[in-house]
C-alpha positions as CSV (number, residue, x, y, z in Angstrom):
1,M,-24.0,31.3,36.5
2,K,-26.2,32.6,33.1
3,W,-22.5,32.8,31.3
4,L,-22.1,29.1,32.2
5,A,-25.2,28.4,31.2
6,M,-24.6,30.0,27.8
7,V,-21.2,28.6,27.5
8,F,-22.8,24.9,27.4
9,V,-25.2,25.9,25.4
10,L,-22.8,27.0,23.0
11,L,-20.6,24.2,23.4
12,V,-23.9,21.9,22.9
13,S,-24.6,23.5,19.6
14,A,-21.1,23.8,18.1
15,S,-20.7,19.9,18.5
16,T,-24.1,19.0,17.5
17,A,-23.2,21.3,14.2
18,S,-19.8,19.6,13.7
19,A,-21.1,16.1,14.2
20,A,-23.5,16.4,11.6
21,S,-20.8,17.6,9.1
22,I,-19.9,14.2,7.8
23,T,-22.1,11.3,6.7
24,F,-20.4,7.8,6.9
25,E,-22.4,4.7,5.7
26,L,-21.6,1.2,4.7
27,L,-22.2,-0.6,1.5
28,P,-24.3,-2.5,1.8
29,G,-26.4,-0.4,3.9
30,T,-26.7,-2.7,6.7
31,G,-23.3,-3.5,7.3
32,A,-23.8,-7.3,6.7
33,I,-21.8,-9.5,4.6
34,E,-21.3,-13.3,3.8
35,G,-18.6,-15.3,2.3
36,E,-17.5,-18.9,2.3
37,A,-14.8,-20.1,4.2
38,G,-11.6,-19.2,2.0
39,S,-13.0,-16.5,0.4
40,T,-12.0,-12.8,0.4
41,I,-15.0,-10.3,1.0
42,G,-15.3,-6.2,1.8
43,W,-17.6,-3.4,2.4
44,G,-17.8,-0.4,-0.1
45,Y,-18.8,2.9,1.8
46,T,-19.9,6.6,0.8
47,V,-18.8,9.5,2.6
48,T,-20.5,13.6,2.3
49,N,-19.0,16.2,3.4
50,N,-21.8,18.6,4.7
51,S,-19.3,21.1,5.7
52,A,-18.0,24.3,4.4
53,D,-14.6,22.8,4.5
54,W,-12.4,20.2,2.8
55,L,-12.4,17.0,4.2
56,E,-9.7,14.3,4.1
57,L,-10.3,10.9,5.1
58,T,-7.3,10.1,7.7
59,G,-7.7,5.9,8.4
60,I,-10.2,3.7,9.0
61,S,-10.0,1.1,11.7
62,A,-12.0,-2.3,12.7
63,E,-12.4,-4.6,16.1
64,P,-10.3,-7.6,16.0
65,F,-11.6,-10.3,13.3
66,Q,-12.0,-14.4,14.1
67,Y,-11.0,-16.9,11.9
68,A,-10.2,-13.8,9.4
69,T,-7.3,-12.2,8.3
70,P,-8.8,-8.2,7.9
71,D,-7.0,-6.1,5.2
72,S,-7.9,-2.2,5.1
73,G,-5.8,-2.2,1.9
74,P,-8.9,-1.3,-0.1
75,F,-9.2,2.1,1.6
76,D,-8.7,5.3,-0.6
77,Y,-7.8,8.2,1.9
78,A,-9.8,10.5,-0.3
79,F,-9.9,14.2,-0.3
80,V,-14.3,15.4,-0.5
81,A,-14.6,18.6,-1.8
82,P,-17.5,20.6,0.5
83,G,-20.8,19.6,0.0
84,E,-19.8,16.6,-1.9
85,T,-20.3,12.6,-1.5
86,H,-17.7,10.2,-2.3
87,T,-18.8,6.5,-2.9
88,V,-16.8,3.4,-3.2
89,A,-18.3,0.1,-3.7
90,Y,-16.2,-2.4,-3.0
91,D,-14.5,-4.6,-5.7
92,A,-12.1,-7.3,-4.8
93,S,-10.2,-7.3,-7.7
94,T,-8.7,-3.9,-8.0
95,P,-9.0,-4.0,-4.6
96,A,-11.3,-1.1,-3.8
97,G,-13.7,-0.4,-1.0
98,L,-13.6,0.4,2.5
99,Y,-12.2,-2.3,4.0
100,Q,-11.9,-6.4,3.3
101,L,-11.1,-10.0,4.9
102,T,-10.0,-13.3,4.0
103,W,-11.8,-16.1,5.9
104,D,-9.6,-18.9,7.2
105,P,-10.3,-22.1,5.0
106,L,-11.7,-23.9,8.2
107,A,-13.9,-21.3,9.4
108,P,-16.7,-22.6,10.6
109,I,-19.9,-22.7,8.6
110,G,-22.4,-19.7,10.1
111,F,-19.4,-18.0,12.4
112,T,-20.4,-14.2,12.4
113,N,-17.8,-11.5,13.1
114,T,-19.3,-8.3,14.3
115,G,-18.3,-5.0,15.2
116,T,-17.8,-1.4,14.5
117,F,-15.8,0.6,11.9
118,V,-13.8,3.6,12.8
119,L,-13.6,6.5,10.7
120,T,-11.4,9.5,10.7
121,A,-10.6,12.6,9.0
122,A,-9.4,16.2,9.1
123,Y,-10.5,19.1,8.0
124,W,-9.0,21.9,5.3
125,D,-9.8,25.1,4.6
126,A,-9.8,24.7,0.9
127,D,-8.0,22.1,-1.7
128,P,-5.3,20.6,-0.2
129,F,-3.5,19.8,-3.5
130,A,-4.0,23.8,-4.6
131,G,-2.5,25.8,-1.0
132,G,-5.4,24.7,1.7
133,A,-4.5,24.6,5.2
134,F,-5.5,22.0,8.1
135,V,-8.3,23.2,10.5
136,S,-8.5,20.6,12.8
137,D,-9.4,17.2,12.9
138,A,-13.1,16.1,12.2
139,P,-15.2,14.1,14.8
140,T,-14.5,10.2,14.4
141,Q,-17.4,8.2,12.4
142,S,-18.6,4.9,13.1
143,A,-20.8,2.5,11.4
144,A,-21.9,-1.4,12.5
145,Y,-20.8,-4.4,10.4
146,S,-21.2,-8.0,10.3
147,A,-19.4,-11.0,8.5
148,T,-20.6,-14.0,8.5
149,V,-19.3,-17.6,6.9
150,S,-21.9,-18.9,4.6
151,T,-22.4,-22.3,3.5
152,V,-21.3,-24.2,0.3
153,P,-24.0,-25.0,-1.8
154,E,-24.4,-28.6,-2.7
155,P,-23.9,-29.3,-6.7
156,G,-27.1,-29.6,-8.5
157,R,-29.0,-28.0,-5.8
158,F,-30.5,-24.6,-6.3
159,S,-32.1,-22.6,-3.4
């Protein structure tokens, strides 16, 4: 029975260690963005690789959006070296960032989409472009988001 308890402790320790090996955060940090109906808005992100292995960002997904067309096109599928941080601010003109959406032109003012982004990744034993080999899938990471249809300011009126 003691060996079973030891196996349990080792498994819990291993899962705790791997869970802390990646830090995933949205930009802005609150995950809350807003834009007028018909506009394109989006999120940036930061990923820190706290492991001794290289980290390959393999995918990003989100829950369904209403009154909007989502697009994961800005996501860069980066490789992050051990101990490094990778940050990409959202830029609609490039596009760059994590994810973007375009509000429907008739989206109701004040409507908010909420959900969770899920980041998938993989570990490599060395730089994948210099002979590194795949080690394993990394634990998935998630971050909560919200996107709100903002009001259009009246001409000549300042807040």
